[in-house]
N, C-alpha and C positions, 0 to 999 in steps of 0.2 A: 742537563739545561735548561735555563729558567724561560717561559713563555710569558710575554703579558697579554691578558686579553681583559678588554673594559677596564683597565687600570689595576687588575689580578694579576700576581706573579704566581706562575704555576711551576712549582719546585719539584721537581722529578714526577710532572704528570700527575699530581695528586690533585683530582678533581672533586669539587662540589658538585651537587646535581645542576646548579643553574648554569657553571660554566661548561658541565658535560652537555647539556641540552642545547646549549649557544654555541658549541663547537659542532653539535650534530646538526646544526641547523634548524633548529625545534623553535628558534626565539623564544618569547616568552610566553607560549601556549601552555606550557605547564609548569610554571614555575612555582605554584602554589602550596605544593605538596611538601612537608617537611620529611626529614629522616634518613636522605639518601646522600651518599657520597661514593667517591669512586679513586680507586688507585689504578694503578699502571697494570695492564693485563699479562698474566705470565703463561707462558707457553713451552712445550717441551721440544725436542730436537725436531719433530715432525710437524711442529705448527700448531698441534691440539692443546687446546686451553687448558690448563692444570689445575686442581684443586685448590681453593682458597689456602694459607696456611695454618692459621689457626681462627677456631671458632670457639661460643659459647652458647649452651643450651641452657638457661637460667629459669629454674622452675619456682616460681613463686607462691607459696601455699597459704594466700591470702587469707587473713583471720587470726592466724597464730597458731600453729596444732599444739597439742599436747605432747610435749616431749615425754611427760611419764606415760603416757599410753603409746607413745610409736618407738623412739628408738634410745630411750633412757629409761628403760624399766626397773623398777625396783621391787624383784617380788618378794623380798623380805622385809617389805615396810608393810605397816599395818595398811588394812583393807581400804580406809580413808584414803590414803593416799596413792596406793598401787592401782586401784582401780579392779576391774571384773577382768582383766586380760593377763594372760602369762606369755613368758616368752619363748619363741622358737628356736630351735638347733639351727645354726648357721654353718658355713662353710669354715668360717672363723671361730675357733675357739674363743669363749668371752665376751665375743660380740652377741647382746640379747636384743632382739627385735620383736615386735609384736605378734602373736600367733598367727595373725591375718597375714603377714607377709610372708605366704608358703613360696611364692616365687622369688621374692628380691632376697629370702634367704640363700637362695642358689648362687647368688650374684656379687654377695659380700666380699669376694676376692676381688672385686673390681673398682671399690671404693673406700674413701676413709670417711668415717662415721666422726665428726665433730661433737663431741656432749658438752663442750663450755664455752658456746657462744652468749654474749651478755653484752646488756645496754649499761653503760655506767650511768649512775643520776637516775632519778624515777622518772623514767620515760615508760606509760605503759599506755599510750592511744595508740591505733592502727597510723593515724597520721605521720606522727612525728617518729614512729618507730620505723614506719615503712621508708621514709625520708633518709633517717639516720644509715640504716641497712644499704638503701641503694646507693646514697651518695658516698657511702665508706666513710663516716666521722660521726663524732659524738657531740651532738650539741641539744641542748634544749630551745629548741628554735623559736617555738610560740611562747614559751614562758618568758624567754628573755627578750621578746619582739624584736629578736636579731633577723634584719632582712637575709636571706642565704640563697642565692643563687646557685649553688654546687651542682654541676652535673652529674649524671648516674652514670652508672657503669656501662651500660649501652653506649652511651654517647663518647665516653673518653673513648672506649675501642674504636668507635666509628671514625672518630678523629685520626686516632695514631695507626690505624690499621684498616684503612677502608677496603671494601670490597673489590676485588678486580675484574670480577664477571657479572657483577649484579648491580641495578640500579640502586636496591635497598642494601644497607649495610647493617643496619638497627632496626629490629623489628618487637611486636610486642604482639601476642595471639591473646584476644580477647582483653579490651581494655577493662580495669577496676571500675565498677560503679558506685554510687553511693557519695560522692565525692561529697564535703570535706573528710567523711568518715575513715573512708578505706584508701583513697586516691592520694599518693603522695603529691605534694605540691607542683613538682617540676618534671613529671614524667612525659608532659607533652610538649614539652618548649625547650628542652636542650641546656637548660642552664644559661651559663653566661656563653657557652659554646654557640650558642644561637639554634634555631629551627632547623637547619641544616643536620645537626645531629639528633634530634630528639626523633624517637621511636616513628616508624609507619605503624598504625594501627591495623590489626588482621581480625577481622570477624567479631562477635556478638553474640549474645544467648539467643539471638533468632537467626545467627547465618554464622556456623561453625562446621568444620570441615566434617563432621558424624552425621549432617542434615545430608540427603540429597540435592539438595537446591543451593547448596553453598555456591558463594560468590567471592572470586577472588578482589582483592585492592583494585582499585579505579588506575593505580598509578602503574599498571602495567596495560593499560588500555592506549595504545599509541595512534588510535584514529584510524585513516586510512593509508595502510602501508603504499598504495601507490602514488600518492601523494607526497609523502615521506621519501621516497625514494626518488620521486621527480625534482624535492628540492634539493636532495644530496648531489644530482645531477647538475643542477643548475647551480650550486656552490663551487662545486668543480671547476666548471666551464668559466666562472668569474674569476678564477686565480689566472692570473697571467702567467705566461712562461716566464718573463723574468723573478718573479714572486716565487714560481715552482722550483727554480734555478739556484736559490739563495736559499742559506741554512735554515735563516727564521721560515721560511716560505715552506720549506719541507717540515720543518717543526710542525708549522701550522697545519697543514694538511694532513699530517699523523694524527695530530690531535684531535682535529674533526672525522677522521675515519674511525679514531678508537670512541669518541663518543657516541659516534652512530651507530658502531656495532653492540655499544653497551646497551643503548636503549631499545636495539630489535633484537637482542639476542632471546632465542626462546625459551632457552632454560628456566629463567626468570618465573614467565608463566606458567611453565610446564608443572613447576613444583606445586602449583595447587590442583592439578588435577590427578585427584586420588584415586581415580579408578586405574589409572596407570600401576598401581600398586596391586599385589596377589591378595586374593579376598583372604588368606589364610594369615598374611602378614597384619592386614588390618583388624582382623579377628584377636591377633594374638595381642594387639595392641588395645583393644577392646573397641568397641563402636560406641564410644561415649564421649562426651566434651575433651574431656583430659587427654583419653587413648588417642585421639583421631589427631588432638592440638600435637601430642608429641610426637607423632609420625609426621605431619606436614613440618614440624622444626627440623626434623633430622632431613627431610627434603628439602626445604630451605636452604640448610646448612651446606648440601650436597650441592644446591646451586649456587653457592658463593657468600648467602649472607653470612655478616660475621657475629652478629650475637642476637639472639633471638630468646626474649623472655615470654614465658608461657605462664597464664594465669592457672593457678592450680585447681581451677572450679571443675569438680566433677559431674555436673550437671543436677538434674534435680529430680530426687526420687517419683518413681510414677505415684504415689499415693499423697505426697507430700509435695507442693508447688511454692512452698512460703519461700526457700532460700535463692539469693540472688547472685547472680553470675560473678561473684568477686569474693564471697567470704566462704566459703564450704567449710572452712575449718575454723570458724569463729563460734566455737562451740559452748557457747555459755550456758545451756540448758534452759531449764523453767522460768529463770528470774528474767529472761528477755524474749519468753516464748518461741524459742527455737527447739524445743522438744528435748527428750533424751539426747544426751551428750554421746551416751553408750548406745544408741539405738539405731533404726535403720531409716531413719528419715535424711533431709538434706544435710542437715546438720548435726547427724550421727555418724559414729566411727564405723559403727557395722556396715553403713553403706558407702563412707568415703574409702576407708582404709583400701578393702579391698580392689578397688578400681583405682588406686594409687599404685598398691602393688602390681595389680597387671600391666599398667602401662609404664610404671618406671623401669620393672623387669624386661620389659619386651626392649625399651628402648637401650638400656645398657648392653643387652645380649645382641640386639642390632648391631650397634656401634662395633661392639667388639667382631662381630662375625665380618663386618666389612670393612674391617683394618681402619675404624676413622677414630677410635679411641685415642689414639696417639695425638691426634689434631682436634678433638672435639671435648672442650672442657662441660661436664656437666655439674650443675650446681642446683641443688635441691634444698630449700630453706622456708621458715615462715618470718615473719617480721618480730616475733617473740614467742615465749611459751606461753604455757597456762601454770597456774598457780598448784603446787602438789598436793593440796589439801582439796579434795571434793566440796563443793558448795552444797550447802544441807539442803536447799530449797530441792523440791520435785518437781519435774523430772532432774535428775543431777546435772550437773556441768562444771566445769571452771573457768576463773577469769582470767584475765591478762595477768602474764608474768613477765618482765623483761630482764630479771637478776639471772636466768640461764634459759637455755633453747638446746637445740640440735640442729645440725646441717649434714649435707651429703657432700661430697667432692668427688668427682671420679674423671680421668682423662687427662691428657696432657701434661703427663708425668707425676700425676696425683700416685700417691702409693696405694695399692690396693689392699685389703684386709686388716686394716688399722683402727683401732679406736684413737681418739686424739683428746686429751682433756678429761677431765674427770667432774661429776657433783658429788654432795654429801650424800649419807645414805638417805635421806627423804627426797632428794632431787630438787632442793629449795635454792641452793646457792652454788658457784663453783667453787671447787677444792683445789684444782691445780689447771695449770696453763689456760688462763683466760682467753678468749679472742673475741675482741671488742670489732666494731664495724671496721676500724681502720686496718687491723691487720688481716680480715676478711676479705677487704678489697684489693690491698696489695698482692694476698696471693693469688687472686683471680688475676690480677694484672701481669704478675710474674707468671703465670702459668701460660699467659697468652703472649709473651715476649713484649708487654707493653712498658715502654720506659718510665722508672718510677722517679726519675730525678730531673726529667726534664720541665721546666717553668712553665706553668699554664697562664698566657698573658692575657689581659682583659683591660682594655683602657689605660694601659700603662702600669696595672696591678699585675705583681707576678706571684703566682699560686703554687704551690704543689698539689700533684694530682692525688696525693694520700700523705698524711703524716704518718702512716702506718708503715711497718717494715712485713715482708713476706715470712711466713711460717716456714722455714725451711723443713721442719720435719714432716710436713704435709706429703714431700715429694718422694720418688724413689731413688 
């Protein structure tokens, strides 16, 4: 049934945050925060809330990790290409990953490794590459001067599959810094869908869940609970008996109660109480920003958040505090003053890869053990790869390379234990099964049951959610 509130038609009770707050009787006191939408509450036969249908943990390795040094290794290539590392044996024959992935090697049967990602055209800056990756399109946005208000993955998921149990549907753990170098242009605005579908940003380099004094976002601070409860009672008393007996009146009462319950439910706030986790679980993820953010992402998904983007910042090496909290993987080496790309500094593989190995393997194992992989999609990717040839300056590093890079996908029907696509013998170009941002995003939407063919309307303009088609070979 449709209900009209302040001129808005509420189809199937799918509320955005403004409508939910109004229905809950909170007025306009908390309407300034973007990124929250809600759907209908789902309950089992006993009346208990059930888990959200499908969610996504999207791990963005900002800066662009080297595919040659991580998941598309070429051990038979010249040392100027292959670098100092060797592959490690995994549970999947033929899947070769870095020797520092000692734990991830035990979980290769849980994910598909895509080694044929690419950006068509000469897109080699973080700004455009990240925009294309997150929007699911291939555009030379800056070069052509074309304004582009395409929403990003999390915004579309929040629109089409809003949370039923949490006021947050779309979250981003540690917003990238260094704009406009690293931040894609539309991450904070929701594109043409509007701010209601933008992510809620959680944490920073000075406030993250690996810290003892970590503070959750203020969006969960509802003020005085007694005052809110009194407002709820007052609104109920104001409804006349006649209105309550009418179908529209009953719908309004149900809508108000649903909004109130969603705003006051404790599970959203409790997700940030990291001490609820056993110490051994926190240790397994790693007591560093990436490890604890992935653990927090799992807790947020359990609390009903649909899409959680996690900045792949691994933290700062104790002896090297130069790395900003957005670009651990921007390993240029000495030509940009970042130290040895194969060293143990904040921009070094020897520091970053073990932390990624620990955190990602813990997440995959944890989701599997909890029975959550069927309904939780895990995506791990950078915005592009790195030049196959190591830069000659000292200390060594690699430059941006959009021609090919690697990604990982697991859960929500993604087949485990397979490698999709291939690069040439020097990892410079895709040899078969290229995957553009269009196909990548379409596959993500397909895994999350987001309709691909439903037109997205904006001021009379009909647009597709993506022009790509899902890669069905990725699915089991």
